[in-house]
N, CA, C and O atoms as a Maestro MAE file, in Angstrom:
{
 s_m_m2io_version
 :::
 2.0.0
}

f_m_ct {
 s_m_title
 :::
 protein
 m_atom[280] {
  # First column is atom index #
  i_m_mmod_type
  r_m_x_coord
  r_m_y_coord
  r_m_z_coord
  i_m_residue_number
  s_m_chain_name
  s_m_pdb_residue_name
  s_m_pdb_atom_name
  i_m_atomic_number
  :::
  1 25 7.478 105.478 -17.966 1 A "UNK " " N  " 7
  2 3 7.330 106.505 -19.002 1 A "UNK " " CA " 6
  3 2 7.734 105.555 -20.610 1 A "UNK " " C  " 6
  4 15 8.751 104.981 -21.000 1 A "UNK " " O  " 8
  5 25 6.353 105.772 -21.208 2 A "UNK " " N  " 7
  6 3 6.803 105.497 -22.856 2 A "UNK " " CA " 6
  7 2 7.475 105.913 -23.496 2 A "UNK " " C  " 6
  8 15 8.030 106.955 -23.147 2 A "UNK " " O  " 8
  9 25 7.727 105.423 -24.546 3 A "UNK " " N  " 7
  10 3 8.477 105.760 -25.517 3 A "UNK " " CA " 6
  11 2 8.595 107.597 -26.306 3 A "UNK " " C  " 6
  12 15 9.470 108.457 -26.406 3 A "UNK " " O  " 8
  13 25 7.396 107.469 -26.639 4 A "UNK " " N  " 7
  14 3 6.734 109.163 -26.727 4 A "UNK " " CA " 6
  15 2 7.466 110.222 -25.620 4 A "UNK " " C  " 6
  16 15 8.339 111.025 -25.948 4 A "UNK " " O  " 8
  17 25 7.036 110.094 -24.504 5 A "UNK " " N  " 7
  18 3 7.278 110.624 -23.341 5 A "UNK " " CA " 6
  19 2 8.624 111.186 -23.285 5 A "UNK " " C  " 6
  20 15 9.135 112.299 -23.170 5 A "UNK " " O  " 8
  21 25 9.094 109.636 -23.445 6 A "UNK " " N  " 7
  22 3 10.594 109.792 -23.135 6 A "UNK " " CA " 6
  23 2 11.761 110.983 -23.899 6 A "UNK " " C  " 6
  24 15 12.744 111.663 -23.605 6 A "UNK " " O  " 8
  25 25 10.476 110.532 -25.548 7 A "UNK " " N  " 7
  26 3 11.761 111.375 -26.492 7 A "UNK " " CA " 6
  27 2 11.504 112.990 -26.708 7 A "UNK " " C  " 6
  28 15 12.161 113.852 -27.292 7 A "UNK " " O  " 8
  29 25 10.090 113.026 -25.879 8 A "UNK " " N  " 7
  30 3 9.848 114.592 -25.297 8 A "UNK " " CA " 6
  31 2 10.507 115.317 -24.626 8 A "UNK " " C  " 6
  32 15 10.909 116.458 -24.857 8 A "UNK " " O  " 8
  33 25 10.750 114.114 -23.038 9 A "UNK " " N  " 7
  34 3 11.821 114.758 -21.762 9 A "UNK " " CA " 6
  35 2 12.865 115.037 -22.593 9 A "UNK " " C  " 6
  36 15 13.163 116.231 -22.612 9 A "UNK " " O  " 8
  37 25 13.769 114.040 -23.554 10 A "UNK " " N  " 7
  38 3 15.037 114.275 -24.491 10 A "UNK " " CA " 6
  39 2 15.263 114.819 -25.343 10 A "UNK " " C  " 6
  40 15 16.406 114.935 -25.785 10 A "UNK " " O  " 8
  41 25 14.064 115.413 -25.934 11 A "UNK " " N  " 7
  42 3 13.733 116.670 -27.043 11 A "UNK " " CA " 6
  43 2 14.691 116.054 -27.984 11 A "UNK " " C  " 6
  44 15 15.659 116.481 -28.613 11 A "UNK " " O  " 8
  45 25 13.786 114.290 -27.814 12 A "UNK " " N  " 7
  46 3 14.889 114.293 -29.505 12 A "UNK " " CA " 6
  47 2 13.935 114.152 -30.763 12 A "UNK " " C  " 6
  48 15 12.824 113.640 -30.902 12 A "UNK " " O  " 8
  49 25 14.984 114.945 -31.810 13 A "UNK " " N  " 7
  50 3 14.242 114.625 -32.736 13 A "UNK " " CA " 6
  51 2 13.907 113.588 -33.805 13 A "UNK " " C  " 6
  52 15 13.898 113.737 -35.027 13 A "UNK " " O  " 8
  53 25 13.634 112.510 -33.079 14 A "UNK " " N  " 7
  54 3 14.008 111.164 -33.901 14 A "UNK " " CA " 6
  55 2 12.851 110.598 -33.822 14 A "UNK " " C  " 6
  56 15 12.028 111.510 -33.892 14 A "UNK " " O  " 8
  57 25 12.261 109.486 -33.702 15 A "UNK " " N  " 7
  58 3 11.739 108.363 -32.897 15 A "UNK " " CA " 6
  59 2 12.334 107.540 -32.416 15 A "UNK " " C  " 6
  60 15 13.391 107.000 -32.744 15 A "UNK " " O  " 8
  61 25 11.371 107.335 -31.222 16 A "UNK " " N  " 7
  62 3 11.914 106.209 -30.260 16 A "UNK " " CA " 6
  63 2 11.017 105.219 -30.292 16 A "UNK " " C  " 6
  64 15 9.916 105.436 -29.788 16 A "UNK " " O  " 8
  65 25 11.271 104.063 -30.828 17 A "UNK " " N  " 7
  66 3 10.427 102.959 -30.397 17 A "UNK " " CA " 6
  67 2 10.504 101.834 -29.568 17 A "UNK " " C  " 6
  68 15 11.506 101.152 -29.352 17 A "UNK " " O  " 8
  69 25 9.067 101.647 -28.998 18 A "UNK " " N  " 7
  70 3 9.571 100.331 -27.828 18 A "UNK " " CA " 6
  71 2 9.133 98.868 -28.721 18 A "UNK " " C  " 6
  72 15 8.347 98.419 -29.556 18 A "UNK " " O  " 8
  73 25 10.148 98.575 -27.951 19 A "UNK " " N  " 7
  74 3 9.946 97.031 -28.539 19 A "UNK " " CA " 6
  75 2 10.066 95.829 -27.301 19 A "UNK " " C  " 6
  76 15 10.328 94.634 -27.443 19 A "UNK " " O  " 8
  77 25 9.812 96.497 -26.200 20 A "UNK " " N  " 7
  78 3 9.291 95.349 -24.836 20 A "UNK " " CA " 6
  79 2 8.970 94.237 -25.422 20 A "UNK " " C  " 6
  80 15 9.368 93.275 -24.767 20 A "UNK " " O  " 8
  81 25 8.201 93.839 -26.754 21 A "UNK " " N  " 7
  82 3 7.969 92.581 -26.545 21 A "UNK " " CA " 6
  83 2 8.583 91.944 -27.628 21 A "UNK " " C  " 6
  84 15 8.020 90.988 -28.160 21 A "UNK " " O  " 8
  85 25 9.734 92.377 -28.046 22 A "UNK " " N  " 7
  86 3 11.199 91.697 -28.842 22 A "UNK " " CA " 6
  87 2 10.554 91.008 -30.191 22 A "UNK " " C  " 6
  88 15 10.706 89.826 -30.498 22 A "UNK " " O  " 8
  89 25 9.803 91.988 -30.935 23 A "UNK " " N  " 7
  90 3 9.342 92.153 -32.410 23 A "UNK " " CA " 6
  91 2 10.588 93.024 -33.535 23 A "UNK " " C  " 6
  92 15 10.789 93.050 -34.749 23 A "UNK " " O  " 8
  93 25 10.905 93.348 -32.913 24 A "UNK " " N  " 7
  94 3 12.007 94.329 -33.879 24 A "UNK " " CA " 6
  95 2 13.308 93.775 -33.707 24 A "UNK " " C  " 6
  96 15 13.857 93.270 -34.687 24 A "UNK " " O  " 8
  97 25 14.032 93.803 -32.304 25 A "UNK " " N  " 7
  98 3 15.379 93.247 -32.326 25 A "UNK " " CA " 6
  99 2 16.114 91.911 -33.193 25 A "UNK " " C  " 6
  100 15 17.200 91.889 -33.773 25 A "UNK " " O  " 8
  101 25 15.223 90.976 -33.060 26 A "UNK " " N  " 7
  102 3 15.368 89.860 -33.661 26 A "UNK " " CA " 6
  103 2 15.913 90.270 -34.965 26 A "UNK " " C  " 6
  104 15 17.091 90.115 -35.284 26 A "UNK " " O  " 8
  105 25 14.809 90.913 -35.861 27 A "UNK " " N  " 7
  106 3 15.377 91.358 -36.754 27 A "UNK " " CA " 6
  107 2 16.345 92.330 -37.231 27 A "UNK " " C  " 6
  108 15 16.428 92.684 -38.407 27 A "UNK " " O  " 8
  109 25 17.278 92.868 -36.015 28 A "UNK " " N  " 7
  110 3 18.778 93.260 -36.408 28 A "UNK " " CA " 6
  111 2 20.221 92.691 -36.678 28 A "UNK " " C  " 6
  112 15 21.251 92.842 -37.334 28 A "UNK " " O  " 8
  113 25 19.519 91.848 -35.617 29 A "UNK " " N  " 7
  114 3 20.542 91.365 -34.844 29 A "UNK " " CA " 6
  115 2 19.531 89.492 -34.615 29 A "UNK " " C  " 6
  116 15 18.375 89.105 -34.441 29 A "UNK " " O  " 8
  117 25 21.717 88.553 -34.857 30 A "UNK " " N  " 7
  118 3 21.791 87.481 -34.211 30 A "UNK " " CA " 6
  119 2 22.364 86.781 -32.740 30 A "UNK " " C  " 6
  120 15 22.295 85.584 -32.459 30 A "UNK " " O  " 8
  121 25 23.026 88.024 -31.773 31 A "UNK " " N  " 7
  122 3 23.551 87.559 -30.702 31 A "UNK " " CA " 6
  123 2 22.822 88.327 -30.283 31 A "UNK " " C  " 6
  124 15 23.218 89.227 -31.024 31 A "UNK " " O  " 8
  125 25 22.060 88.794 -29.715 32 A "UNK " " N  " 7
  126 3 21.389 89.533 -28.466 32 A "UNK " " CA " 6
  127 2 22.075 90.127 -27.943 32 A "UNK " " C  " 6
  128 15 22.140 89.660 -26.806 32 A "UNK " " O  " 8
  129 25 22.840 91.125 -28.059 33 A "UNK " " N  " 7
  130 3 23.974 91.989 -26.769 33 A "UNK " " CA " 6
  131 2 22.900 93.066 -26.771 33 A "UNK " " C  " 6
  132 15 22.113 93.386 -27.661 33 A "UNK " " O  " 8
  133 25 23.076 93.549 -25.521 34 A "UNK " " N  " 7
  134 3 22.645 94.457 -25.404 34 A "UNK " " CA " 6
  135 2 24.023 95.811 -24.364 34 A "UNK " " C  " 6
  136 15 24.951 95.296 -23.740 34 A "UNK " " O  " 8
  137 25 23.911 96.968 -24.382 35 A "UNK " " N  " 7
  138 3 23.128 97.530 -25.691 35 A "UNK " " CA " 6
  139 2 23.871 97.493 -27.978 35 A "UNK " " C  " 6
  140 15 24.944 97.427 -28.578 35 A "UNK " " O  " 8
  141 25 22.440 97.586 -28.291 36 A "UNK " " N  " 7
  142 3 22.929 97.278 -30.018 36 A "UNK " " CA " 6
  143 2 22.849 98.359 -30.261 36 A "UNK " " C  " 6
  144 15 21.975 99.200 -30.050 36 A "UNK " " O  " 8
  145 25 24.377 98.393 -31.020 37 A "UNK " " N  " 7
  146 3 23.650 100.161 -31.754 37 A "UNK " " CA " 6
  147 2 23.365 99.987 -33.551 37 A "UNK " " C  " 6
  148 15 23.674 99.216 -34.460 37 A "UNK " " O  " 8
  149 25 22.748 100.972 -33.386 38 A "UNK " " N  " 7
  150 3 22.235 100.397 -35.568 38 A "UNK " " CA " 6
  151 2 21.867 101.532 -35.754 38 A "UNK " " C  " 6
  152 15 21.060 102.291 -35.218 38 A "UNK " " O  " 8
  153 25 22.906 101.596 -37.010 39 A "UNK " " N  " 7
  154 3 22.595 103.609 -37.276 39 A "UNK " " CA " 6
  155 2 22.308 103.263 -39.062 39 A "UNK " " C  " 6
  156 15 22.927 102.717 -39.975 39 A "UNK " " O  " 8
  157 25 21.105 103.890 -38.888 40 A "UNK " " N  " 7
  158 3 20.304 103.815 -40.636 40 A "UNK " " CA " 6
  159 2 20.585 104.798 -40.910 40 A "UNK " " C  " 6
  160 15 20.633 105.720 -40.096 40 A "UNK " " O  " 8
  161 25 21.018 104.976 -42.838 41 A "UNK " " N  " 7
  162 3 20.673 105.990 -43.248 41 A "UNK " " CA " 6
  163 2 19.219 106.403 -43.525 41 A "UNK " " C  " 6
  164 15 18.130 106.138 -43.017 41 A "UNK " " O  " 8
  165 25 19.826 107.454 -44.934 42 A "UNK " " N  " 7
  166 3 18.674 107.942 -45.286 42 A "UNK " " CA " 6
  167 2 18.164 107.628 -46.582 42 A "UNK " " C  " 6
  168 15 17.569 108.439 -47.292 42 A "UNK " " O  " 8
  169 25 18.382 106.559 -46.852 43 A "UNK " " N  " 7
  170 3 17.754 105.651 -47.772 43 A "UNK " " CA " 6
  171 2 16.969 104.285 -46.768 43 A "UNK " " C  " 6
  172 15 16.385 103.296 -47.212 43 A "UNK " " O  " 8
  173 25 17.183 104.619 -45.480 44 A "UNK " " N  " 7
  174 3 16.693 104.061 -43.987 44 A "UNK " " CA " 6
  175 2 17.229 102.195 -44.725 44 A "UNK " " C  " 6
  176 15 16.392 101.295 -44.796 44 A "UNK " " O  " 8
  177 25 18.328 102.049 -45.059 45 A "UNK " " N  " 7
  178 3 19.767 100.898 -45.121 45 A "UNK " " CA " 6
  179 2 20.320 101.271 -44.152 45 A "UNK " " C  " 6
  180 15 20.851 102.361 -43.944 45 A "UNK " " O  " 8
  181 25 20.185 99.960 -43.186 46 A "UNK " " N  " 7
  182 3 21.039 99.879 -41.647 46 A "UNK " " CA " 6
  183 2 22.735 99.365 -42.481 46 A "UNK " " C  " 6
  184 15 22.995 98.359 -43.141 46 A "UNK " " O  " 8
  185 25 23.835 100.835 -41.989 47 A "UNK " " N  " 7
  186 3 24.867 100.986 -42.232 47 A "UNK " " CA " 6
  187 2 25.719 100.572 -41.437 47 A "UNK " " C  " 6
  188 15 26.875 100.361 -41.802 47 A "UNK " " O  " 8
  189 25 25.168 100.312 -39.787 48 A "UNK " " N  " 7
  190 3 25.858 99.904 -38.629 48 A "UNK " " CA " 6
  191 2 24.528 98.899 -38.071 48 A "UNK " " C  " 6
  192 15 23.312 98.995 -38.240 48 A "UNK " " O  " 8
  193 25 25.364 97.925 -37.347 49 A "UNK " " N  " 7
  194 3 24.797 97.170 -36.527 49 A "UNK " " CA " 6
  195 2 25.978 96.477 -35.479 49 A "UNK " " C  " 6
  196 15 26.780 95.729 -36.037 49 A "UNK " " O  " 8
  197 25 26.088 96.621 -34.417 50 A "UNK " " N  " 7
  198 3 27.594 95.880 -33.422 50 A "UNK " " CA " 6
  199 2 26.419 95.861 -31.581 50 A "UNK " " C  " 6
  200 15 25.740 96.549 -30.819 50 A "UNK " " O  " 8
  201 25 26.848 94.799 -31.791 51 A "UNK " " N  " 7
  202 3 25.962 94.325 -29.891 51 A "UNK " " CA " 6
  203 2 27.768 95.184 -28.955 51 A "UNK " " C  " 6
  204 15 28.961 95.036 -29.216 51 A "UNK " " O  " 8
  205 25 27.090 95.947 -27.974 52 A "UNK " " N  " 7
  206 3 28.355 95.681 -27.387 52 A "UNK " " CA " 6
  207 2 28.267 97.559 -27.326 52 A "UNK " " C  " 6
  208 15 27.106 97.965 -27.374 52 A "UNK " " O  " 8
  209 25 29.082 98.390 -27.254 53 A "UNK " " N  " 7
  210 3 29.559 99.851 -27.529 53 A "UNK " " CA " 6
  211 2 30.640 99.959 -27.716 53 A "UNK " " C  " 6
  212 15 31.422 99.524 -26.869 53 A "UNK " " O  " 8
  213 25 31.158 100.625 -28.983 54 A "UNK " " N  " 7
  214 3 32.172 101.013 -29.253 54 A "UNK " " CA " 6
  215 2 32.549 102.725 -29.544 54 A "UNK " " C  " 6
  216 15 33.066 103.186 -30.562 54 A "UNK " " O  " 8
  217 25 32.306 103.141 -28.861 55 A "UNK " " N  " 7
  218 3 32.185 104.963 -29.286 55 A "UNK " " CA " 6
  219 2 32.803 105.332 -30.446 55 A "UNK " " C  " 6
  220 15 32.191 105.859 -31.375 55 A "UNK " " O  " 8
  221 25 34.158 105.055 -30.459 56 A "UNK " " N  " 7
  222 3 34.245 105.511 -31.924 56 A "UNK " " CA " 6
  223 2 34.374 104.909 -33.622 56 A "UNK " " C  " 6
  224 15 34.754 105.349 -34.707 56 A "UNK " " O  " 8
  225 25 33.772 103.569 -33.034 57 A "UNK " " N  " 7
  226 3 33.425 103.464 -34.318 57 A "UNK " " CA " 6
  227 2 31.965 103.576 -34.607 57 A "UNK " " C  " 6
  228 15 31.533 103.240 -35.710 57 A "UNK " " O  " 8
  229 25 30.909 104.196 -33.330 58 A "UNK " " N  " 7
  230 3 29.327 104.315 -33.713 58 A "UNK " " CA " 6
  231 2 29.898 105.546 -34.885 58 A "UNK " " C  " 6
  232 15 29.718 105.539 -36.103 58 A "UNK " " O  " 8
  233 25 30.814 106.822 -33.841 59 A "UNK " " N  " 7
  234 3 30.710 108.167 -33.872 59 A "UNK " " CA " 6
  235 2 30.604 108.202 -34.730 59 A "UNK " " C  " 6
  236 15 29.525 108.546 -35.212 59 A "UNK " " O  " 8
  237 25 32.181 107.705 -35.851 60 A "UNK " " N  " 7
  238 3 32.858 107.103 -37.350 60 A "UNK " " CA " 6
  239 2 31.496 106.596 -38.736 60 A "UNK " " C  " 6
  240 15 31.485 106.318 -39.935 60 A "UNK " " O  " 8
  241 25 30.658 106.706 -37.760 61 A "UNK " " N  " 7
  242 3 29.748 105.267 -38.665 61 A "UNK " " CA " 6
  243 2 28.377 106.707 -39.144 61 A "UNK " " C  " 6
  244 15 27.888 107.238 -40.141 61 A "UNK " " O  " 8
  245 25 28.309 106.748 -37.851 62 A "UNK " " N  " 7
  246 3 27.267 108.057 -37.971 62 A "UNK " " CA " 6
  247 2 27.603 109.613 -38.879 62 A "UNK " " C  " 6
  248 15 26.741 110.043 -39.646 62 A "UNK " " O  " 8
  249 25 28.800 110.285 -38.703 63 A "UNK " " N  " 7
  250 3 29.420 110.586 -39.776 63 A "UNK " " CA " 6
  251 2 29.846 110.351 -40.925 63 A "UNK " " C  " 6
  252 15 30.074 111.368 -41.579 63 A "UNK " " O  " 8
  253 25 30.050 109.350 -41.446 64 A "UNK " " N  " 7
  254 3 29.996 108.638 -42.560 64 A "UNK " " CA " 6
  255 2 28.879 109.001 -43.026 64 A "UNK " " C  " 6
  256 15 28.717 109.901 -43.850 64 A "UNK " " O  " 8
  257 25 27.482 107.880 -42.205 65 A "UNK " " N  " 7
  258 3 26.339 108.002 -43.034 65 A "UNK " " CA " 6
  259 2 25.733 109.724 -43.078 65 A "UNK " " C  " 6
  260 15 24.692 109.930 -43.702 65 A "UNK " " O  " 8
  261 25 26.558 111.077 -42.283 66 A "UNK " " N  " 7
  262 3 26.236 112.373 -42.320 66 A "UNK " " CA " 6
  263 2 26.336 112.827 -43.768 66 A "UNK " " C  " 6
  264 15 25.569 113.393 -44.546 66 A "UNK " " O  " 8
  265 25 27.307 112.462 -43.815 67 A "UNK " " N  " 7
  266 3 28.389 112.644 -45.718 67 A "UNK " " CA " 6
  267 2 27.831 111.883 -46.769 67 A "UNK " " C  " 6
  268 15 28.149 112.130 -47.932 67 A "UNK " " O  " 8
  269 25 26.950 110.892 -46.457 68 A "UNK " " N  " 7
  270 3 26.242 110.522 -47.587 68 A "UNK " " CA " 6
  271 2 24.976 111.515 -47.465 68 A "UNK " " C  " 6
  272 15 24.487 111.500 -48.595 68 A "UNK " " O  " 8
  273 25 24.412 112.140 -46.871 69 A "UNK " " N  " 7
  274 3 23.800 112.835 -47.331 69 A "UNK " " CA " 6
  275 2 23.376 113.136 -48.578 69 A "UNK " " C  " 6
  276 15 24.324 112.883 -49.321 69 A "UNK " " O  " 8
  277 25 22.291 113.616 -49.325 70 A "UNK " " N  " 7
  278 3 21.655 114.550 -50.228 70 A "UNK " " CA " 6
  279 2 22.199 115.905 -50.178 70 A "UNK " " C  " 6
  280 15 21.734 116.784 -50.904 70 A "UNK " " O  " 8
  :::
 }
 m_bond[279] {
  # First column is bond index #
  i_m_from
  i_m_to
  i_m_order
  :::
  1 1 2 1
  2 2 3 1
  3 3 4 2
  4 3 5 1
  5 5 6 1
  6 6 7 1
  7 7 8 2
  8 7 9 1
  9 9 10 1
  10 10 11 1
  11 11 12 2
  12 11 13 1
  13 13 14 1
  14 14 15 1
  15 15 16 2
  16 15 17 1
  17 17 18 1
  18 18 19 1
  19 19 20 2
  20 19 21 1
  21 21 22 1
  22 22 23 1
  23 23 24 2
  24 23 25 1
  25 25 26 1
  26 26 27 1
  27 27 28 2
  28 27 29 1
  29 29 30 1
  30 30 31 1
  31 31 32 2
  32 31 33 1
  33 33 34 1
  34 34 35 1
  35 35 36 2
  36 35 37 1
  37 37 38 1
  38 38 39 1
  39 39 40 2
  40 39 41 1
  41 41 42 1
  42 42 43 1
  43 43 44 2
  44 43 45 1
  45 45 46 1
  46 46 47 1
  47 47 48 2
  48 47 49 1
  49 49 50 1
  50 50 51 1
  51 51 52 2
  52 51 53 1
  53 53 54 1
  54 54 55 1
  55 55 56 2
  56 55 57 1
  57 57 58 1
  58 58 59 1
  59 59 60 2
  60 59 61 1
  61 61 62 1
  62 62 63 1
  63 63 64 2
  64 63 65 1
  65 65 66 1
  66 66 67 1
  67 67 68 2
  68 67 69 1
  69 69 70 1
  70 70 71 1
  71 71 72 2
  72 71 73 1
  73 73 74 1
  74 74 75 1
  75 75 76 2
  76 75 77 1
  77 77 78 1
  78 78 79 1
  79 79 80 2
  80 79 81 1
  81 81 82 1
  82 82 83 1
  83 83 84 2
  84 83 85 1
  85 85 86 1
  86 86 87 1
  87 87 88 2
  88 87 89 1
  89 89 90 1
  90 90 91 1
  91 91 92 2
  92 91 93 1
  93 93 94 1
  94 94 95 1
  95 95 96 2
  96 95 97 1
  97 97 98 1
  98 98 99 1
  99 99 100 2
  100 99 101 1
  101 101 102 1
  102 102 103 1
  103 103 104 2
  104 103 105 1
  105 105 106 1
  106 106 107 1
  107 107 108 2
  108 107 109 1
  109 109 110 1
  110 110 111 1
  111 111 112 2
  112 111 113 1
  113 113 114 1
  114 114 115 1
  115 115 116 2
  116 115 117 1
  117 117 118 1
  118 118 119 1
  119 119 120 2
  120 119 121 1
  121 121 122 1
  122 122 123 1
  123 123 124 2
  124 123 125 1
  125 125 126 1
  126 126 127 1
  127 127 128 2
  128 127 129 1
  129 129 130 1
  130 130 131 1
  131 131 132 2
  132 131 133 1
  133 133 134 1
  134 134 135 1
  135 135 136 2
  136 135 137 1
  137 137 138 1
  138 138 139 1
  139 139 140 2
  140 139 141 1
  141 141 142 1
  142 142 143 1
  143 143 144 2
  144 143 145 1
  145 145 146 1
  146 146 147 1
  147 147 148 2
  148 147 149 1
  149 149 150 1
  150 150 151 1
  151 151 152 2
  152 151 153 1
  153 153 154 1
  154 154 155 1
  155 155 156 2
  156 155 157 1
  157 157 158 1
  158 158 159 1
  159 159 160 2
  160 159 161 1
  161 161 162 1
  162 162 163 1
  163 163 164 2
  164 163 165 1
  165 165 166 1
  166 166 167 1
  167 167 168 2
  168 167 169 1
  169 169 170 1
  170 170 171 1
  171 171 172 2
  172 171 173 1
  173 173 174 1
  174 174 175 1
  175 175 176 2
  176 175 177 1
  177 177 178 1
  178 178 179 1
  179 179 180 2
  180 179 181 1
  181 181 182 1
  182 182 183 1
  183 183 184 2
  184 183 185 1
  185 185 186 1
  186 186 187 1
  187 187 188 2
  188 187 189 1
  189 189 190 1
  190 190 191 1
  191 191 192 2
  192 191 193 1
  193 193 194 1
  194 194 195 1
  195 195 196 2
  196 195 197 1
  197 197 198 1
  198 198 199 1
  199 199 200 2
  200 199 201 1
  201 201 202 1
  202 202 203 1
  203 203 204 2
  204 203 205 1
  205 205 206 1
  206 206 207 1
  207 207 208 2
  208 207 209 1
  209 209 210 1
  210 210 211 1
  211 211 212 2
  212 211 213 1
  213 213 214 1
  214 214 215 1
  215 215 216 2
  216 215 217 1
  217 217 218 1
  218 218 219 1
  219 219 220 2
  220 219 221 1
  221 221 222 1
  222 222 223 1
  223 223 224 2
  224 223 225 1
  225 225 226 1
  226 226 227 1
  227 227 228 2
  228 227 229 1
  229 229 230 1
  230 230 231 1
  231 231 232 2
  232 231 233 1
  233 233 234 1
  234 234 235 1
  235 235 236 2
  236 235 237 1
  237 237 238 1
  238 238 239 1
  239 239 240 2
  240 239 241 1
  241 241 242 1
  242 242 243 1
  243 243 244 2
  244 243 245 1
  245 245 246 1
  246 246 247 1
  247 247 248 2
  248 247 249 1
  249 249 250 1
  250 250 251 1
  251 251 252 2
  252 251 253 1
  253 253 254 1
  254 254 255 1
  255 255 256 2
  256 255 257 1
  257 257 258 1
  258 258 259 1
  259 259 260 2
  260 259 261 1
  261 261 262 1
  262 262 263 1
  263 263 264 2
  264 263 265 1
  265 265 266 1
  266 266 267 1
  267 267 268 2
  268 267 269 1
  269 269 270 1
  270 270 271 1
  271 271 272 2
  272 271 273 1
  273 273 274 1
  274 274 275 1
  275 275 276 2
  276 275 277 1
  277 277 278 1
  278 278 279 1
  279 279 280 2
  :::
 }
}
C-alpha cells in the first residue's frame, strides 16, 4: 500500500511521506532510531525530535505546539 492510500485508509488529515530511499530521515536525526517521533509546529519548525518512543513527552510536545497556534 502506498502512503496516499495508507492515509486514506486511516482517514488522516495530514500528509504521510514515503521515505523508502531515506532521503528525509537523515535530515532529522543522526541516531537512526526507529521509531523516530517528530513534531512540526504551524511555522514548519521541528519542536520535538526523539528516537524511540516516550508517550508522555510526545503528547506533551503535541499539546504544547497546539497551544502555540495563532
